[in-house]
N, CA, C, O and the ligand as a Tripos MOL2 file, in Angstrom:
@<TRIPOS>MOLECULE
protein
  241   239    61     0     0
PROTEIN
NO_CHARGES

@<TRIPOS>ATOM
      1 N          -2.0340  182.2090   -3.9720 N.3       1 MET1
      2 CA         -1.9290  181.8260   -5.3790 C.3       1 MET1
      3 C          -1.6330  180.3450   -5.4940 C.2       1 MET1
      4 O          -0.7320  179.8210   -4.8400 O.2       1 MET1
      5 N          -2.4010  179.6870   -6.3310 N.am      2 GLN2
      6 CA         -2.2060  178.2610   -6.4710 C.3       2 GLN2
      7 C          -1.2750  177.9590   -7.6360 C.2       2 GLN2
      8 O          -1.3680  178.5510   -8.7110 O.2       2 GLN2
      9 N          -0.3870  177.0290   -7.3840 N.am      3 HIS3
     10 CA          0.5530  176.6380   -8.4140 C.3       3 HIS3
     11 C           0.0770  175.3300   -9.0360 C.2       3 HIS3
     12 O          -0.1070  174.3280   -8.3450 O.2       3 HIS3
     13 N          -0.1160  175.3560  -10.3240 N.am      4 LEU4
     14 CA         -0.5630  174.1500  -11.0050 C.3       4 LEU4
     15 C           0.5540  173.5880  -11.8700 C.2       4 LEU4
     16 O           1.3370  174.3220  -12.4740 O.2       4 LEU4
     17 N           0.6000  172.2910  -11.9080 N.am      5 CYS5
     18 CA          1.5940  171.6070  -12.7230 C.3       5 CYS5
     19 C           1.3790  171.9170  -14.2060 C.2       5 CYS5
     20 O           0.2550  171.8470  -14.7040 O.2       5 CYS5
     21 N           2.4400  172.2530  -14.8920 N.am      6 GLU6
     22 CA          2.3170  172.6000  -16.3130 C.3       6 GLU6
     23 C           2.0370  171.3800  -17.1740 C.2       6 GLU6
     24 O           1.6180  171.5100  -18.3240 O.2       6 GLU6
     25 N           2.2630  170.2070  -16.6260 N.am      7 ILE7
     26 CA          2.0820  168.9860  -17.4100 C.3       7 ILE7
     27 C           0.7150  168.3500  -17.1650 C.2       7 ILE7
     28 O          -0.0390  168.1090  -18.1080 O.2       7 ILE7
     29 N           0.3990  168.0790  -15.9010 N.am      8 CYS8
     30 CA         -0.8610  167.3750  -15.6220 C.3       8 CYS8
     31 C          -1.9630  168.3070  -15.1230 C.2       8 CYS8
     32 O          -3.1320  167.9200  -15.0810 O.2       8 CYS8
     33 N          -1.5930  169.5410  -14.7430 N.am      9 GLY9
     34 CA         -2.5990  170.5110  -14.3260 C.3       9 GLY9
     35 C          -3.0790  170.3790  -12.8960 C.2       9 GLY9
     36 O          -3.9700  171.1120  -12.4670 O.2       9 GLY9
     37 N          -2.5020  169.4620  -12.1640 N.am     10 LYS10
     38 CA         -2.8770  169.3140  -10.7520 C.3      10 LYS10
     39 C          -2.1140  170.3220   -9.9030 C.2      10 LYS10
     40 O          -1.0820  170.8490  -10.3170 O.2      10 LYS10
     41 N          -2.6420  170.5820   -8.7030 N.am     11 ALA11
     42 CA         -1.9610  171.4820   -7.7810 C.3      11 ALA11
     43 C          -0.6190  170.8790   -7.3680 C.2      11 ALA11
     44 O          -0.5160  169.6860   -7.0810 O.2      11 ALA11
     45 N           0.3930  171.7230   -7.3460 N.am     12 ILE12
     46 CA          1.7060  171.2780   -6.9040 C.3      12 ILE12
     47 C           1.7300  171.3150   -5.3780 C.2      12 ILE12
     48 O           1.2170  172.2460   -4.7570 O.2      12 ILE12
     49 N           2.3260  170.3040   -4.7970 N.am     13 GLN13
     50 CA          2.3560  170.1700   -3.3550 C.3      13 GLN13
     51 C           3.0130  171.3850   -2.6910 C.2      13 GLN13
     52 O           4.0640  171.8360   -3.1470 O.2      13 GLN13
     53 N           2.4070  171.9250   -1.6160 N.am     14 PRO14
     54 CA          2.9510  173.1140   -0.9500 C.3      14 PRO14
     55 C           4.4050  172.9550   -0.5050 C.2      14 PRO14
     56 O           5.1920  173.8950   -0.6120 O.2      14 PRO14
     57 N           4.7560  171.7910   -0.0150 N.am     15 GLY15
     58 CA          6.1280  171.5660    0.4270 C.3      15 GLY15
     59 C           7.1190  171.6680   -0.7150 C.2      15 GLY15
     60 O           8.2560  172.1080   -0.5420 O.2      15 GLY15
     61 N           6.6720  171.2580   -1.8640 N.am     16 ARG16
     62 CA          7.5290  171.3250   -3.0470 C.3      16 ARG16
     63 C           7.7150  172.7730   -3.4990 C.2      16 ARG16
     64 O           8.8150  173.1740   -3.8800 O.2      16 ARG16
     65 N           6.6560  173.5390   -3.4560 N.am     17 ILE17
     66 CA          6.7460  174.9480   -3.8470 C.3      17 ILE17
     67 C           7.6470  175.7130   -2.8830 C.2      17 ILE17
     68 O           8.4050  176.5940   -3.2870 O.2      17 ILE17
     69 N           7.5500  175.3630   -1.6140 N.am     18 LYS18
     70 CA          8.3790  176.0300   -0.6210 C.3      18 LYS18
     71 C           9.8610  175.7800   -0.8940 C.2      18 LYS18
     72 O          10.6930  176.6800   -0.7810 O.2      18 LYS18
     73 N          10.1640  174.5410   -1.2530 N.am     19 ALA19
     74 CA         11.5590  174.1900   -1.5170 C.3      19 ALA19
     75 C          12.0140  174.6690   -2.8880 C.2      19 ALA19
     76 O          13.1740  175.0320   -3.0820 O.2      19 ALA19
     77 N          11.0870  174.6650   -3.8280 N.am     20 LEU20
     78 CA         11.4170  175.0020   -5.2160 C.3      20 LEU20
     79 C          10.4170  176.0290   -5.7390 C.2      20 LEU20
     80 O           9.5270  175.6910   -6.5190 O.2      20 LEU20
     81 N          10.5630  177.2840   -5.3100 N.am     21 PRO21
     82 CA          9.5430  178.2900   -5.6440 C.3      21 PRO21
     83 C           9.2960  178.4530   -7.1410 C.2      21 PRO21
     84 O           8.2080  178.8670   -7.5430 O.2      21 PRO21
     85 N          10.2680  178.1400   -7.9540 N.am     22 GLY22
     86 CA         10.0920  178.3270   -9.3920 C.3      22 GLY22
     87 C           9.5830  177.1100  -10.1290 C.2      22 GLY22
     88 O           9.4590  177.1240  -11.3540 O.2      22 GLY22
     89 N           9.2850  176.0460   -9.3790 N.am     23 THR23
     90 CA          8.9190  174.8120  -10.0700 C.3      23 THR23
     91 C           7.5890  174.9410  -10.7970 C.2      23 THR23
     92 O           6.6790  175.6370  -10.3480 O.2      23 THR23
     93 N           7.5000  174.2650  -11.9130 N.am     24 LYS24
     94 CA          6.2650  174.3110  -12.7050 C.3      24 LYS24
     95 C           5.6660  172.9160  -12.8650 C.2      24 LYS24
     96 O           4.7060  172.7170  -13.6090 O.2      24 LYS24
     97 N           6.2450  171.9690  -12.1630 N.am     25 ARG25
     98 CA          5.7510  170.6020  -12.2760 C.3      25 ARG25
     99 C           5.4680  170.0310  -10.8980 C.2      25 ARG25
    100 O           6.1380  170.3730   -9.9240 O.2      25 ARG25
    101 N           4.4780  169.1660  -10.8240 N.am     26 CYS26
    102 CA          4.2240  168.4680   -9.5780 C.3      26 CYS26
    103 C           5.2950  167.3840   -9.4000 C.2      26 CYS26
    104 O           6.0630  167.0930  -10.3170 O.2      26 CYS26
    105 N           5.3250  166.8150   -8.2380 N.am     27 ILE27
    106 CA          6.3830  165.8500   -7.9500 C.3      27 ILE27
    107 C           6.3010  164.6280   -8.8600 C.2      27 ILE27
    108 O           7.3290  164.0780   -9.2550 O.2      27 ILE27
    109 N           5.1040  164.2100   -9.1870 N.am     28 ASP28
    110 CA          4.9720  163.0250  -10.0510 C.3      28 ASP28
    111 C           5.5380  163.2900  -11.4430 C.2      28 ASP28
    112 O           6.2670  162.4640  -11.9940 O.2      28 ASP28
    113 N           5.2000  164.4380  -12.0010 N.am     29 CYS29
    114 CA          5.6990  164.7620  -13.3330 C.3      29 CYS29
    115 C           7.2010  165.0270  -13.2910 C.2      29 CYS29
    116 O           7.9250  164.6600  -14.2160 O.2      29 CYS29
    117 N           7.6620  165.6540  -12.2370 N.am     30 ALA30
    118 CA          9.0910  165.9240  -12.1220 C.3      30 ALA30
    119 C           9.8630  164.6110  -12.1040 C.2      30 ALA30
    120 O          10.9340  164.4980  -12.7000 O.2      30 ALA30
    121 N           9.3110  163.6320  -11.4220 N.am     31 ARG31
    122 CA          9.9740  162.3260  -11.3830 C.3      31 ARG31
    123 C           9.9950  161.6940  -12.7640 C.2      31 ARG31
    124 O          11.0100  161.1440  -13.1910 O.2      31 ARG31
    125 N           8.8820  161.7760  -13.4490 N.am     32 LYS32
    126 CA          8.8060  161.1690  -14.7820 C.3      32 LYS32
    127 C           9.7290  161.8930  -15.7600 C.2      32 LYS32
    128 O          10.3900  161.2740  -16.5940 O.2      32 LYS32
    129 N           9.7540  163.1990  -15.6370 N.am     33 GLN33
    130 CA         10.5410  163.9990  -16.5770 C.3      33 GLN33
    131 C          11.9950  164.1320  -16.1370 C.2      33 GLN33
    132 O          12.8760  164.4300  -16.9430 O.2      33 GLN33
    133 N          12.2280  163.9080  -14.8600 N.am     34 GLY34
    134 CA         13.5910  164.0460  -14.3520 C.3      34 GLY34
    135 C          14.0150  165.4970  -14.2220 C.2      34 GLY34
    136 O          13.1880  166.3790  -13.9910 O.2      34 GLY34
    137 N          15.2490  165.7260  -14.3650 N.am     35 SER35
    138 CA         15.9470  167.0150  -14.4580 C.3      35 SER35
    139 C          15.6480  168.1050  -13.4390 C.2      35 SER35
    140 O          16.4170  168.2230  -12.4850 O.2      35 SER35
    141 N          14.6120  168.9010  -13.5550 N.am     36 ASP36
    142 CA         14.5710  170.1610  -12.8020 C.3      36 ASP36
    143 C          14.7280  169.9530  -11.3070 C.2      36 ASP36
    144 O          15.3160  170.7830  -10.6130 O.2      36 ASP36
    145 N          14.2070  168.8570  -10.8220 N.am     37 TYR37
    146 CA         14.2850  168.6080   -9.3930 C.3      37 TYR37
    147 C          15.7290  168.4540   -8.9220 C.2      37 TYR37
    148 O          16.1420  169.0650   -7.9360 O.2      37 TYR37
    149 N          16.4700  167.6480   -9.6230 N.am     38 VAL38
    150 CA         17.8560  167.3940   -9.2400 C.3      38 VAL38
    151 C          18.7030  168.6580   -9.4000 C.2      38 VAL38
    152 O          19.4900  169.0120   -8.5220 O.2      38 VAL38
    153 N          18.5270  169.3160  -10.5210 N.am     39 ILE39
    154 CA         19.3010  170.5300  -10.7770 C.3      39 ILE39
    155 C          19.0470  171.5790   -9.7030 C.2      39 ILE39
    156 O          19.9810  172.1950   -9.1910 O.2      39 ILE39
    157 N          17.7820  171.7750   -9.3690 N.am     40 ARG40
    158 CA         17.4640  172.7900   -8.3830 C.3      40 ARG40
    159 C          17.9580  172.4100   -6.9970 C.2      40 ARG40
    160 O          18.3270  173.2820   -6.2110 O.2      40 ARG40
    161 N          17.9680  171.1390   -6.6920 N.am     41 ARG41
    162 CA         18.4890  170.7470   -5.3930 C.3      41 ARG41
    163 C          19.9490  171.1810   -5.2750 C.2      41 ARG41
    164 O          20.3630  171.7110   -4.2440 O.2      41 ARG41
    165 N          20.7000  170.9590   -6.3050 N.am     42 ILE42
    166 CA         22.1010  171.3510   -6.2840 C.3      42 ILE42
    167 C          22.2290  172.8730   -6.2500 C.2      42 ILE42
    168 O          23.0660  173.4140   -5.5270 O.2      42 ILE42
    169 N          21.4100  173.5480   -7.0200 N.am     43 ALA43
    170 CA         21.4690  175.0070   -7.0970 C.3      43 ALA43
    171 C          21.1740  175.6610   -5.7570 C.2      43 ALA43
    172 O          21.7790  176.6760   -5.4120 O.2      43 ALA43
    173 N          20.2460  175.0830   -4.9990 N.am     44 THR44
    174 CA         19.8880  175.6670   -3.7130 C.3      44 THR44
    175 C          20.7870  175.1710   -2.5910 C.2      44 THR44
    176 O          20.7240  175.6720   -1.4680 O.2      44 THR44
    177 N          21.6180  174.1930   -2.8950 N.am     45 GLY45
    178 CA         22.5400  173.6900   -1.8820 C.3      45 GLY45
    179 C          21.8630  172.9090   -0.7640 C.2      45 GLY45
    180 O          22.4130  172.7540    0.3260 O.2      45 GLY45
    181 N          20.6790  172.4290   -1.0480 N.am     46 MET46
    182 CA         19.9640  171.6530   -0.0390 C.3      46 MET46
    183 C          20.7220  170.3540    0.2270 C.2      46 MET46
    184 O          21.1260  169.6590   -0.7050 O.2      46 MET46
    185 N          20.9080  170.0380    1.4940 N.am     47 ASP47
    186 CA         21.6270  168.7880    1.7380 C.3      47 ASP47
    187 C          20.7110  167.5890    1.4950 C.2      47 ASP47
    188 O          19.4860  167.7020    1.5180 O.2      47 ASP47
    189 N          21.3300  166.4670    1.2660 N.am     48 ILE48
    190 CA         20.5850  165.3180    0.7720 C.3      48 ILE48
    191 C          19.5710  164.7880    1.7840 C.2      48 ILE48
    192 O          18.5300  164.2650    1.3870 O.2      48 ILE48
    193 N          19.8520  164.9120    3.0720 N.am     49 ASP49
    194 CA         18.8880  164.4430    4.0720 C.3      49 ASP49
    195 C          17.6300  165.3050    4.0650 C.2      49 ASP49
    196 O          16.5140  164.7940    4.1620 O.2      49 ASP49
    197 N          17.8220  166.6040    3.9520 N.am     50 THR50
    198 CA         16.6790  167.5070    3.8620 C.3      50 THR50
    199 C          15.8600  167.2070    2.6150 C.2      50 THR50
    200 O          14.6300  167.2290    2.6340 O.2      50 THR50
    201 N          16.5660  166.9300    1.5500 N.am     51 TYR51
    202 CA         15.9200  166.6200    0.2830 C.3      51 TYR51
    203 C          15.0720  165.3590    0.3930 C.2      51 TYR51
    204 O          13.9420  165.3180   -0.0930 O.2      51 TYR51
    205 N          15.6150  164.3470    1.0230 N.am     52 LYS52
    206 CA         14.8700  163.1030    1.2050 C.3      52 LYS52
    207 C          13.6600  163.3180    2.1020 C.2      52 LYS52
    208 O          12.5930  162.7550    1.8590 O.2      52 LYS52
    209 N          13.8290  164.1370    3.1440 N.am     53 ASP53
    210 CA         12.6910  164.4500    4.0050 C.3      53 ASP53
    211 C          11.5800  165.1180    3.2160 C.2      53 ASP53
    212 O          10.3970  164.8300    3.3990 O.2      53 ASP53
    213 N          11.9850  165.9990    2.3490 N.am     54 LEU54
    214 CA         11.0070  166.7140    1.5310 C.3      54 LEU54
    215 C          10.2720  165.7390    0.6140 C.2      54 LEU54
    216 O           9.0520  165.8200    0.4650 O.2      54 LEU54
    217 N          10.9890  164.8520    0.0210 N.am     55 LEU55
    218 CA         10.3490  163.8650   -0.8420 C.3      55 LEU55
    219 C           9.3420  163.0330   -0.0520 C.2      55 LEU55
    220 O           8.2430  162.7460   -0.5250 O.2      55 LEU55
    221 N           9.7410  162.6560    1.1540 N.am     56 GLY56
    222 CA          8.8350  161.8820    2.0000 C.3      56 GLY56
    223 C           7.6100  162.6770    2.3840 C.2      56 GLY56
    224 O           6.4940  162.1580    2.4150 O.2      56 GLY56
    225 N           7.8390  163.9650    2.6820 N.am     57 ALA57
    226 CA          6.7410  164.8260    3.1340 C.3      57 ALA57
    227 C           5.7270  165.1050    2.0340 C.2      57 ALA57
    228 O           4.5440  165.3170    2.3010 O.2      57 ALA57
    229 N           6.2040  165.1030    0.8010 N.am     58 THR58
    230 CA          5.3060  165.4650   -0.3000 C.3      58 THR58
    231 C           4.7100  164.2250   -0.9690 C.2      58 THR58
    232 O           3.8880  164.3260   -1.8800 O.2      58 THR58
    233 N           5.1300  163.0870   -0.5080 N.am     59 ARG59
    234 CA          4.5780  161.8570   -1.0590 C.3      59 ARG59
    235 C           3.3400  161.4870   -0.2540 C.2      59 ARG59
    236 O           3.4470  161.2590    0.9510 O.2      59 ARG59
    237 N           2.2090  161.4230   -0.8600 N.am     60 SER60
    238 CA          1.0220  161.1530   -0.0640 C.3      60 SER60
    239 C           0.1290  160.1190   -0.7250 C.2      60 SER60
    240 O          -0.9210  159.7740   -0.1830 O.2      60 SER60
    241 ZN          2.0460  167.0180  -12.8150 Zn       61 ZN61
@<TRIPOS>BOND
     1     1     2 1
     2     2     3 1
     3     3     4 2
     4     3     5 am
     5     5     6 1
     6     6     7 1
     7     7     8 2
     8     7     9 am
     9     9    10 1
    10    10    11 1
    11    11    12 2
    12    11    13 am
    13    13    14 1
    14    14    15 1
    15    15    16 2
    16    15    17 am
    17    17    18 1
    18    18    19 1
    19    19    20 2
    20    19    21 am
    21    21    22 1
    22    22    23 1
    23    23    24 2
    24    23    25 am
    25    25    26 1
    26    26    27 1
    27    27    28 2
    28    27    29 am
    29    29    30 1
    30    30    31 1
    31    31    32 2
    32    31    33 am
    33    33    34 1
    34    34    35 1
    35    35    36 2
    36    35    37 am
    37    37    38 1
    38    38    39 1
    39    39    40 2
    40    39    41 am
    41    41    42 1
    42    42    43 1
    43    43    44 2
    44    43    45 am
    45    45    46 1
    46    46    47 1
    47    47    48 2
    48    47    49 am
    49    49    50 1
    50    50    51 1
    51    51    52 2
    52    51    53 am
    53    53    54 1
    54    54    55 1
    55    55    56 2
    56    55    57 am
    57    57    58 1
    58    58    59 1
    59    59    60 2
    60    59    61 am
    61    61    62 1
    62    62    63 1
    63    63    64 2
    64    63    65 am
    65    65    66 1
    66    66    67 1
    67    67    68 2
    68    67    69 am
    69    69    70 1
    70    70    71 1
    71    71    72 2
    72    71    73 am
    73    73    74 1
    74    74    75 1
    75    75    76 2
    76    75    77 am
    77    77    78 1
    78    78    79 1
    79    79    80 2
    80    79    81 am
    81    81    82 1
    82    82    83 1
    83    83    84 2
    84    83    85 am
    85    85    86 1
    86    86    87 1
    87    87    88 2
    88    87    89 am
    89    89    90 1
    90    90    91 1
    91    91    92 2
    92    91    93 am
    93    93    94 1
    94    94    95 1
    95    95    96 2
    96    95    97 am
    97    97    98 1
    98    98    99 1
    99    99   100 2
   100    99   101 am
   101   101   102 1
   102   102   103 1
   103   103   104 2
   104   103   105 am
   105   105   106 1
   106   106   107 1
   107   107   108 2
   108   107   109 am
   109   109   110 1
   110   110   111 1
   111   111   112 2
   112   111   113 am
   113   113   114 1
   114   114   115 1
   115   115   116 2
   116   115   117 am
   117   117   118 1
   118   118   119 1
   119   119   120 2
   120   119   121 am
   121   121   122 1
   122   122   123 1
   123   123   124 2
   124   123   125 am
   125   125   126 1
   126   126   127 1
   127   127   128 2
   128   127   129 am
   129   129   130 1
   130   130   131 1
   131   131   132 2
   132   131   133 am
   133   133   134 1
   134   134   135 1
   135   135   136 2
   136   135   137 am
   137   137   138 1
   138   138   139 1
   139   139   140 2
   140   139   141 am
   141   141   142 1
   142   142   143 1
   143   143   144 2
   144   143   145 am
   145   145   146 1
   146   146   147 1
   147   147   148 2
   148   147   149 am
   149   149   150 1
   150   150   151 1
   151   151   152 2
   152   151   153 am
   153   153   154 1
   154   154   155 1
   155   155   156 2
   156   155   157 am
   157   157   158 1
   158   158   159 1
   159   159   160 2
   160   159   161 am
   161   161   162 1
   162   162   163 1
   163   163   164 2
   164   163   165 am
   165   165   166 1
   166   166   167 1
   167   167   168 2
   168   167   169 am
   169   169   170 1
   170   170   171 1
   171   171   172 2
   172   171   173 am
   173   173   174 1
   174   174   175 1
   175   175   176 2
   176   175   177 am
   177   177   178 1
   178   178   179 1
   179   179   180 2
   180   179   181 am
   181   181   182 1
   182   182   183 1
   183   183   184 2
   184   183   185 am
   185   185   186 1
   186   186   187 1
   187   187   188 2
   188   187   189 am
   189   189   190 1
   190   190   191 1
   191   191   192 2
   192   191   193 am
   193   193   194 1
   194   194   195 1
   195   195   196 2
   196   195   197 am
   197   197   198 1
   198   198   199 1
   199   199   200 2
   200   199   201 am
   201   201   202 1
   202   202   203 1
   203   203   204 2
   204   203   205 am
   205   205   206 1
   206   206   207 1
   207   207   208 2
   208   207   209 am
   209   209   210 1
   210   210   211 1
   211   211   212 2
   212   211   213 am
   213   213   214 1
   214   214   215 1
   215   215   216 2
   216   215   217 am
   217   217   218 1
   218   218   219 1
   219   219   220 2
   220   219   221 am
   221   221   222 1
   222   222   223 1
   223   223   224 2
   224   223   225 am
   225   225   226 1
   226   226   227 1
   227   227   228 2
   228   227   229 am
   229   229   230 1
   230   230   231 1
   231   231   232 2
   232   231   233 am
   233   233   234 1
   234   234   235 1
   235   235   236 2
   236   235   237 am
   237   237   238 1
   238   238   239 1
   239   239   240 2
@<TRIPOS>SUBSTRUCTURE
     1 MET1         2 RESIDUE 1 A MET
     2 GLN2         6 RESIDUE 1 A GLN
     3 HIS3        10 RESIDUE 1 A HIS
     4 LEU4        14 RESIDUE 1 A LEU
     5 CYS5        18 RESIDUE 1 A CYS
     6 GLU6        22 RESIDUE 1 A GLU
     7 ILE7        26 RESIDUE 1 A ILE
     8 CYS8        30 RESIDUE 1 A CYS
     9 GLY9        34 RESIDUE 1 A GLY
    10 LYS10       38 RESIDUE 1 A LYS
    11 ALA11       42 RESIDUE 1 A ALA
    12 ILE12       46 RESIDUE 1 A ILE
    13 GLN13       50 RESIDUE 1 A GLN
    14 PRO14       54 RESIDUE 1 A PRO
    15 GLY15       58 RESIDUE 1 A GLY
    16 ARG16       62 RESIDUE 1 A ARG
    17 ILE17       66 RESIDUE 1 A ILE
    18 LYS18       70 RESIDUE 1 A LYS
    19 ALA19       74 RESIDUE 1 A ALA
    20 LEU20       78 RESIDUE 1 A LEU
    21 PRO21       82 RESIDUE 1 A PRO
    22 GLY22       86 RESIDUE 1 A GLY
    23 THR23       90 RESIDUE 1 A THR
    24 LYS24       94 RESIDUE 1 A LYS
    25 ARG25       98 RESIDUE 1 A ARG
    26 CYS26      102 RESIDUE 1 A CYS
    27 ILE27      106 RESIDUE 1 A ILE
    28 ASP28      110 RESIDUE 1 A ASP
    29 CYS29      114 RESIDUE 1 A CYS
    30 ALA30      118 RESIDUE 1 A ALA
    31 ARG31      122 RESIDUE 1 A ARG
    32 LYS32      126 RESIDUE 1 A LYS
    33 GLN33      130 RESIDUE 1 A GLN
    34 GLY34      134 RESIDUE 1 A GLY
    35 SER35      138 RESIDUE 1 A SER
    36 ASP36      142 RESIDUE 1 A ASP
    37 TYR37      146 RESIDUE 1 A TYR
    38 VAL38      150 RESIDUE 1 A VAL
    39 ILE39      154 RESIDUE 1 A ILE
    40 ARG40      158 RESIDUE 1 A ARG
    41 ARG41      162 RESIDUE 1 A ARG
    42 ILE42      166 RESIDUE 1 A ILE
    43 ALA43      170 RESIDUE 1 A ALA
    44 THR44      174 RESIDUE 1 A THR
    45 GLY45      178 RESIDUE 1 A GLY
    46 MET46      182 RESIDUE 1 A MET
    47 ASP47      186 RESIDUE 1 A ASP
    48 ILE48      190 RESIDUE 1 A ILE
    49 ASP49      194 RESIDUE 1 A ASP
    50 THR50      198 RESIDUE 1 A THR
    51 TYR51      202 RESIDUE 1 A TYR
    52 LYS52      206 RESIDUE 1 A LYS
    53 ASP53      210 RESIDUE 1 A ASP
    54 LEU54      214 RESIDUE 1 A LEU
    55 LEU55      218 RESIDUE 1 A LEU
    56 GLY56      222 RESIDUE 1 A GLY
    57 ALA57      226 RESIDUE 1 A ALA
    58 THR58      230 RESIDUE 1 A THR
    59 ARG59      234 RESIDUE 1 A ARG
    60 SER60      238 RESIDUE 1 A SER
    61 ZN61       241 GROUP 0 **** ****
């Protein structure tokens, strides 16, 4: 099943979906809109180094 961004309609990066299964935005829109990414990081208890790795991995 493909996850599409609710804002721009592009496919959401697989690494992002793995980390944030409920996300509805791609990384670019999440950055522009803020919020859900940061909140979910705290909710899942992901440590900050892992989080930064994920950001690096999904940036292409
Ligand atoms: Zn998007």
